[in-house]
C-alpha positions in Angstrom: 177.0 -134.8 -76.7 179.0 -136.7 -79.0 178.4 -140.4 -79.3 182.1 -141.2 -77.4 180.4 -140.3 -74.4 177.6 -142.6 -74.2 178.0 -146.0 -72.8 175.9 -149.3 -72.5 174.8 -151.1 -69.4 177.0 -153.7 -69.6 180.0 -151.3 -70.7 179.1 -149.9 -66.8 179.5 -153.1 -65.7 182.9 -153.8 -67.0 184.0 -150.7 -65.7 183.2 -150.9 -62.5 183.5 -154.7 -62.2 180.3 -155.5 -61.2 177.7 -158.3 -63.1 175.1 -156.6 -65.3 172.7 -157.7 -62.7 173.9 -155.0 -60.5 173.6 -152.4 -63.1 170.1 -153.3 -63.5 169.3 -153.0 -59.6 170.8 -150.2 -59.6 168.4 -148.7 -62.1 165.6 -150.2 -60.0 166.3 -149.6 -56.9 167.6 -146.0 -56.9 165.2 -143.2 -58.1 168.5 -141.0 -59.2 170.4 -143.2 -61.6 171.0 -141.5 -64.3 168.0 -141.5 -67.1 169.0 -143.2 -70.7 170.1 -140.3 -73.0 170.0 -142.9 -76.4 169.7 -146.7 -77.6 166.5 -148.3 -77.6 164.3 -149.8 -74.7 166.5 -152.9 -75.2 169.6 -151.6 -75.4 169.7 -148.0 -73.9 172.6 -146.2 -73.7 173.6 -143.7 -70.6 175.9 -140.4 -71.0 179.2 -141.7 -69.0 180.0 -138.5 -67.3 176.9 -138.5 -65.5 177.1 -142.4 -64.6 180.8 -141.9 -63.4 179.0 -138.6 -61.2 176.6 -140.8 -59.6 178.9 -143.9 -58.8 181.6 -141.3 -57.3 178.6 -139.6 -55.3 177.2 -143.0 -54.0 180.3 -144.9 -53.3 180.5 -147.7 -56.0 183.6 -146.5 -57.6 186.6 -146.7 -55.8 189.5 -146.1 -58.2 189.6 -144.0 -60.8 187.9 -145.2 -64.4 188.5 -144.1 -68.3 185.5 -143.8 -70.2 184.6 -147.4 -71.1 185.3 -148.3 -75.1 182.9 -149.0 -77.5 181.3 -152.7 -77.9 178.7 -152.5 -80.7 177.8 -156.2 -80.1 176.9 -155.1 -76.8 173.2 -155.3 -75.9 172.1 -154.1 -72.1 169.1 -156.2 -70.9 165.8 -154.6 -71.1 164.2 -151.9 -68.8 160.5 -153.2 -68.3 158.0 -150.9 -66.7 157.7 -151.0 -62.7 159.1 -154.4 -63.1 159.3 -155.6 -59.7 155.3 -154.8 -59.2 154.4 -156.7 -62.3 156.8 -159.5 -61.4 155.4 -159.7 -58.0 151.3 -159.3 -59.5 152.6 -161.9 -62.2 154.2 -164.5 -59.7 151.2 -164.4 -57.8 149.2 -166.1 -61.0 152.1 -169.0 -60.9 150.5 -172.1 -59.3 151.2 -173.6 -56.4 153.8 -175.8 -57.2 156.0 -178.5 -55.3 158.3 -179.4 -58.1 157.8 -179.3 -61.4 159.5 -176.5 -64.1 158.6 -173.2 -64.6 160.2 -171.5 -68.1 160.5 -168.3 -69.9 161.1 -168.6 -73.7 162.3 -165.5 -73.7 163.5 -164.1 -70.1 165.8 -161.2 -70.9 167.3 -160.0 -67.8 165.5 -162.8 -66.3 163.2 -159.8 -64.3 160.3 -162.2 -64.4 161.5 -165.4 -64.2 163.8 -164.7 -61.1 161.2 -163.0 -59.3 158.8 -166.2 -60.0 161.8 -168.0 -58.2 162.3 -166.2 -55.2 159.1 -167.3 -53.3 158.7 -170.7 -55.0 159.8 -174.1 -53.4 163.0 -175.7 -53.6 161.9 -178.7 -55.7 160.8 -176.0 -58.7 162.9 -175.7 -61.4 163.7 -172.9 -63.9 164.5 -172.6 -67.7 165.0 -169.7 -69.6 166.2 -168.4 -72.8 167.0 -165.2 -74.8 168.1 -164.6 -78.2 170.3 -161.9 -76.7 174.0 -163.1 -74.5 174.3 -160.3 -72.6 170.5 -160.3 -71.1 171.1 -164.5 -70.1 174.1 -163.1 -68.4 172.4 -160.3 -66.6 169.6 -163.2 -66.0 172.3 -165.7 -64.8 173.4 -163.0 -62.1 169.9 -162.5 -60.6 169.0 -166.1 -60.2 172.4 -165.8 -57.9 170.8 -163.1 -56.1 167.9 -165.1 -55.6 169.8 -167.9 -54.1 168.5 -170.1 -57.5 170.3 -172.3 -59.7 168.3 -172.3 -63.1 167.8 -176.5 -64.7 168.6 -174.4 -67.8 169.5 -170.3 -69.1 171.2 -170.4 -72.4 171.4 -168.3 -75.6 168.5 -169.2 -77.8 165.1 -168.1 -79.2 162.1 -169.9 -79.3 162.1 -169.7 -83.6 165.2 -171.0 -85.4 167.3 -171.8 -82.5 165.5 -172.8 -79.6 167.3 -173.8 -76.4 164.1 -175.2 -74.6 162.9 -177.7 -76.9 163.3 -180.4 -75.0 160.8 -178.9 -72.4 157.6 -178.9 -75.0 154.6 -180.2 -73.7 156.4 -180.6 -70.4 156.4 -177.4 -67.8 154.2 -176.9 -65.5 154.2 -173.1 -65.9 155.5 -170.4 -68.7 155.7 -166.8 -67.7 156.9 -164.1 -70.4 156.6 -160.5 -71.4 157.3 -161.2 -75.1 159.2 -158.5 -76.7 156.9 -157.5 -78.6 158.2 -153.7 -79.1 161.4 -155.1 -80.0 160.9 -157.1 -83.0 159.7 -155.4 -86.5 161.4 -155.2 -89.7 165.4 -155.0 -87.8 164.2 -158.4 -85.5 161.4 -159.9 -87.9 159.8 -163.2 -86.7 160.9 -166.0 -89.2 157.2 -167.2 -90.2 158.1 -168.1 -93.6 160.3 -170.8 -92.3 157.6 -172.2 -89.7 154.8 -172.6 -91.9 154.7 -175.9 -91.1 155.3 -175.8 -87.2 153.5 -177.9 -85.5 153.5 -175.5 -82.5 150.8 -173.7 -84.3 148.0 -175.4 -82.7 145.7 -172.8 -83.2 146.4 -172.0 -86.5 149.3 -169.7 -88.5 149.4 -166.7 -87.1 149.3 -163.7 -89.2 153.1 -161.5 -89.6 151.0 -158.7 -88.0 150.1 -160.8 -84.8 152.7 -161.0 -82.5 150.1 -161.5 -79.9 149.0 -164.9 -81.8 152.4 -166.1 -82.1 153.7 -165.3 -78.4 150.7 -166.9 -77.2 151.2 -170.5 -79.2 155.0 -170.0 -78.5 154.6 -170.2 -74.7 151.4 -172.6 -74.8 153.5 -175.0 -76.6 155.8 -175.5 -74.0 153.0 -176.5 -71.1 151.8 -180.0 -70.0 148.3 -180.7 -69.7 146.8 -179.1 -66.9 149.8 -176.4 -67.5 149.5 -172.9 -66.9 151.2 -169.7 -69.3 150.5 -166.3 -67.8 151.6 -163.6 -70.3 152.3 -160.0 -69.8 150.6 -158.1 -73.2 150.5 -154.8 -74.7 147.0 -154.4 -74.8 146.8 -152.5 -78.1 147.9 -155.7 -80.0 145.3 -158.1 -78.1 142.9 -156.3 -80.3 144.3 -156.5 -83.8 142.4 -157.7 -86.2 144.9 -159.9 -87.5 144.5 -161.9 -84.2 140.3 -162.4 -84.8 140.9 -166.2 -85.8 143.7 -167.1 -83.3 141.9 -165.4 -80.3 139.0 -167.2 -81.4 140.5 -170.8 -81.8 142.1 -170.1 -77.8 138.4 -169.2 -76.7 136.7 -172.0 -78.7 139.2 -174.8 -77.4 139.4 -173.7 -73.5 142.7 -172.5 -73.9 141.8 -169.3 -72.8 141.4 -169.1 -69.0 141.4 -165.4 -68.0 142.1 -162.2 -69.1 143.3 -159.2 -66.8 143.0 -155.3 -67.8 145.8 -153.7 -65.5 144.5 -150.2 -64.2 145.2 -147.4 -66.5 148.9 -145.5 -65.3 150.2 -148.1 -66.9 149.2 -146.8 -70.3 151.8 -143.8 -69.6 154.1 -145.9 -71.0 152.5 -148.1 -72.9 149.9 -146.9 -75.3 146.5 -148.8 -74.5 148.0 -150.0 -71.2 148.5 -153.4 -70.3 146.7 -157.1 -70.4 147.5 -160.4 -68.7 146.4 -163.5 -70.3 146.4 -166.9 -68.6 146.4 -169.8 -71.0 145.5 -173.6 -69.4 145.9 -176.1 -71.8 143.1 -179.0 -70.8 143.4 -181.8 -68.8 140.4 -183.3 -69.8 137.3 -181.7 -71.2 137.7 -178.1 -71.8 135.7 -175.3 -69.7 134.2 -173.2 -72.3 134.0 -169.9 -70.3 136.5 -167.3 -69.9 137.2 -165.1 -66.3 137.3 -161.5 -66.8 139.4 -159.6 -64.6 138.8 -155.5 -64.6 141.8 -154.2 -62.8 141.5 -150.5 -64.7 140.7 -148.6 -62.0 142.4 -150.1 -59.2 144.6 -148.4 -56.7 147.0 -151.5 -56.1 147.7 -154.3 -57.6 147.6 -158.1 -56.3 150.6 -159.8 -55.4 150.1 -162.8 -53.6 148.2 -166.0 -54.4 145.7 -165.0 -51.8 144.7 -161.7 -53.2 144.4 -162.6 -56.7 141.9 -165.0 -55.2 140.1 -162.0 -53.2 139.7 -160.1 -56.7 138.6 -163.6 -58.5 135.9 -163.7 -55.8 135.0 -160.0 -56.1 131.9 -159.5 -58.7 132.9 -155.6 -58.6 135.9 -156.8 -60.4 135.6 -160.1 -61.6 132.9 -162.1 -64.4 133.1 -165.4 -66.1 132.1 -165.0 -69.3 130.9 -167.9 -71.6 132.7 -168.5 -74.5 129.4 -167.9 -77.2 129.4 -164.5 -75.8 132.9 -163.6 -76.7 133.0 -165.3 -80.2 131.4 -162.5 -82.3 132.9 -160.6 -84.6 135.5 -159.0 -83.3 136.7 -161.5 -80.6 137.6 -158.7 -78.5 138.9 -159.9 -74.7 138.2 -156.7 -73.1 137.4 -157.1 -69.2 135.9 -153.9 -68.8 132.8 -154.9 -71.7 132.0 -157.5 -69.2 132.7 -157.0 -65.9 129.5 -155.5 -64.1 128.1 -155.4 -60.8 124.8 -157.3 -60.1 122.1 -154.8 -60.2 121.4 -154.1 -56.3 124.8 -153.6 -55.7 125.3 -150.7 -58.3 122.6 -148.9 -56.9 123.6 -149.5 -53.7 127.4 -147.9 -54.6 125.7 -145.3 -56.7 123.7 -144.2 -53.3 126.8 -144.6 -50.7 129.0 -142.8 -52.8 126.8 -140.0 -53.5 126.0 -139.7 -49.5 130.3 -140.0 -49.0 130.9 -137.4 -51.3 128.6 -134.7 -49.5 130.4 -134.1 -46.3 133.6 -134.3 -48.3 132.6 -131.4 -50.8 131.7 -129.5 -47.4 135.0 -129.8 -46.0 136.8 -128.6 -49.4 134.6 -126.0 -49.1 134.8 -124.6 -45.6 138.6 -125.7 -45.4 139.9 -123.6 -48.6 142.9 -122.0 -47.9 142.4 -118.2 -48.0 145.2 -115.8 -47.4 144.9 -112.1 -47.0 147.3 -109.6 -48.4 150.2 -108.4 -46.2 149.7 -104.9 -45.3 153.5 -103.6 -45.7 154.8 -105.8 -48.8 158.7 -106.0 -48.4 161.0 -108.2 -50.7 162.1 -111.0 -48.4 166.0 -111.2 -48.5 166.8 -114.7 -50.6 169.8 -117.3 -50.3 170.5 -120.3 -52.4 170.2 -123.5 -51.8 173.9 -124.4 -52.7 174.8 -121.7 -49.9 172.9 -123.3 -47.1 174.5 -126.1 -48.0 178.2 -124.6 -47.5 176.4 -123.1 -44.2 175.9 -126.7 -42.6 172.8 -125.7 -42.9 171.4 -128.8 -45.0 172.6 -131.3 -46.9 171.9 -132.7 -50.4 171.9 -136.6 -50.4 172.1 -138.9 -53.3 169.2 -142.0 -53.0 171.6 -144.1 -51.6 171.9 -141.9 -48.6 168.1 -143.3 -47.8 165.0 -141.2 -47.2 164.0 -140.5 -43.3 161.5 -138.3 -41.6 162.2 -135.0 -42.2 163.8 -134.9 -45.6 162.6 -132.9 -48.4 162.2 -135.1 -51.4 162.3 -133.6 -54.9 161.9 -135.8 -57.7 162.6 -134.1 -61.2 158.8 -134.3 -62.8 156.9 -133.2 -59.7 157.0 -131.1 -56.9 158.9 -131.3 -53.8 157.6 -133.8 -50.6 158.1 -133.2 -47.1 158.5 -136.6 -45.8 156.4 -137.3 -42.6 155.2 -140.9 -42.8 155.2 -144.0 -45.0 152.5 -142.4 -47.5 154.7 -139.7 -48.6 157.5 -142.2 -49.2 155.3 -144.8 -50.9 154.4 -141.5 -53.4 158.0 -140.7 -53.8 158.4 -144.7 -55.0 155.4 -145.3 -57.0 156.1 -141.7 -59.2 159.6 -143.1 -60.3 162.3 -141.4 -62.0 165.0 -139.1 -60.4 165.1 -137.0 -57.0 167.3 -135.1 -54.7 167.1 -135.0 -51.3 167.5 -132.5 -49.1 168.0 -132.9 -45.7 167.6 -129.8 -42.8 169.2 -128.9 -40.2 165.9 -128.6 -37.7 167.7 -126.3 -35.6 168.3 -124.0 -38.4 165.6 -124.7 -41.0 162.0 -126.4 -41.5 161.6 -128.9 -44.0 157.9 -127.8 -45.1 159.2 -123.9 -45.6 162.0 -125.3 -47.7 159.3 -127.5 -50.0 156.7 -125.0 -50.2 159.2 -122.4 -51.4 160.7 -124.9 -53.9 157.8 -125.7 -55.8 157.6 -125.9 -59.8 156.2 -122.5 -60.0 159.5 -120.7 -58.2 161.3 -123.0 -60.4 160.2 -121.2 -63.2 160.1 -118.3 -61.9 163.5 -118.4 -61.1 164.4 -119.5 -64.1 166.0 -122.6 -62.9 163.2 -125.0 -65.2 163.4 -126.1 -68.5 167.1 -125.2 -69.1 168.7 -128.1 -69.7 170.9 -128.1 -66.1 170.7 -131.1 -64.1 168.1 -131.6 -61.5 170.9 -131.3 -58.7 172.5 -128.0 -60.3 168.6 -126.6 -60.3 167.7 -127.5 -56.9 171.6 -125.8 -55.9 170.7 -122.6 -57.6 167.0 -122.6 -56.3 166.3 -120.1 -53.4 164.1 -119.6 -50.2 163.9 -116.5 -48.0 166.1 -116.0 -45.4 164.6 -115.8 -42.1 164.3 -116.8 -38.6 162.8 -120.3 -37.6 160.0 -118.8 -36.0 158.8 -117.1 -39.1 159.8 -120.0 -41.6 157.5 -121.8 -39.2 154.4 -119.7 -39.9 154.9 -120.1 -43.5 155.2 -124.2 -43.2 152.0 -124.4 -41.4 150.3 -122.1 -44.4 151.9 -124.8 -46.6 150.9 -127.9 -44.6 147.3 -126.3 -44.5 147.5 -126.2 -48.2 148.9 -129.6 -48.5 146.0 -131.1 -46.0 143.5 -129.1 -48.2 144.9 -130.6 -51.7 144.6 -133.7 -50.4 141.0 -133.5 -49.1 140.5 -132.1 -53.2 142.2 -134.9 -54.3 140.0 -137.5 -52.4 136.9 -135.8 -53.0 137.6 -135.9 -56.8 138.1 -139.2 -56.5 135.4 -139.8 -54.9 132.9 -137.4 -58.0 134.6 -140.1 -60.6 133.9 -143.3 -58.6 130.3 -141.4 -58.2 130.2 -140.7 -62.2 131.1 -144.3 -62.9 128.5 -146.1 -61.0 125.9 -143.4 -61.9 126.5 -143.9 -66.2 126.6 -147.7 -65.4 123.2 -147.5 -63.4 121.7 -145.7 -66.5 123.4 -147.4 -69.0 122.3 -151.0 -67.4 118.9 -149.6 -66.8 119.2 -149.4 -62.8 119.0 -146.3 -62.4 115.8 -144.2 -63.2 117.1 -140.8 -65.5 114.1 -139.0 -64.9 113.4 -139.3 -61.1 116.1 -137.7 -58.7 117.0 -139.9 -56.2 115.9 -138.3 -52.5 118.4 -137.4 -49.9 
């Protein structure tokens, strides 16, 4: 692919005649929107032919469009991980405000600040800045979509050209996902020009400690009693270069809460994500830190009431005295501190073991075993594209919506026959591009189709890993050409396998939970290693 075929999100927006926020929304909402083929996380590029095909297929390109011209100074807005979920999670931590100011000193495309603005009361003002003018424009579009008008939204950065300097010591809340991954030799933080900056309240940070830098930058905007919420790569929060700043944050009562997010975020960010909640004391500081371990959680809290339930749960939250954190490492790792009371740990170990036994018995009893056929014959095959031409199915884009009976085919996982909300939630959770097959129920059974389009079938037919698009792979795949009543025999078998797989996965998760309680119980002295429990 030549460079001439690559376009930025800004160029796509100009060509189609929409704001940049629209392109950001397409990337977030439509799983089949083309993936970046180059660039960086803060400035991705896309293949124009793929984008043009998607626009046409989804009715968003009403006029012929030439490939956009190069624009070297255009920067697309950052595309954060699972941004809508993380934004709602952070928004749920923002204190309830009747008025006042919430700001983001590095707002990027505004994905976090605008999400906080949506549920906020009308008298709450918002301010943001970013070094990228294009990102600021996208953030402005996002506020338009949210029906809010920010008090300030400008190009700027907190180091040399702070457009929010007037708000220092004046904000009720700060939210920020610092662009730590985007900074480096090409975009260094000019600490050499900021040695005497009064914002370093907890000490001059080391150049290798971006968390210590950004924590103090965000803290500098807070009024007494104000709260700053930072979304941080966990690996950076443990760097030796940041021990001194971490210790001062704890010692002076500014570190209020540390939250470890679920491990699944580690798939995209090495080490996962932490949330730091800082507070500027309005009176005598509280020399305690609330540790919250959500590393094993299936869901994230998204509202103040859900967060309150988490904070009240001893299995997930523990308040730790500053003296217990101020050791040689100052490792603010919630999983090291959150432990259940001894009686609860023993009870949960016993209850989990009791629940696992019937699950295992059911898995064994319902293991799908099939007899070999007596007269094996090769089934006649027909391609998906032929079935499409015959009107037996449709291949649809994400914009058509997903409904019960559809077969959804992700690029990196197995096909799913949608039967209810749980299936749909699973598709949305995985993300990535998908193709939708909508079967004519008079001719095709969706479970039959899904079963014959498993990844193993792709590989056997030579359609996987060949560099062709997902839609091309789907169209070239083949299923048996058999009557509907015969399809339903296979459908029943595939559904049996699906149910058993779900039971097996549930038993596996229960086994992991049992292992967790057993290890915790043994390592804390709650369980006796030599005495087997009586059943």
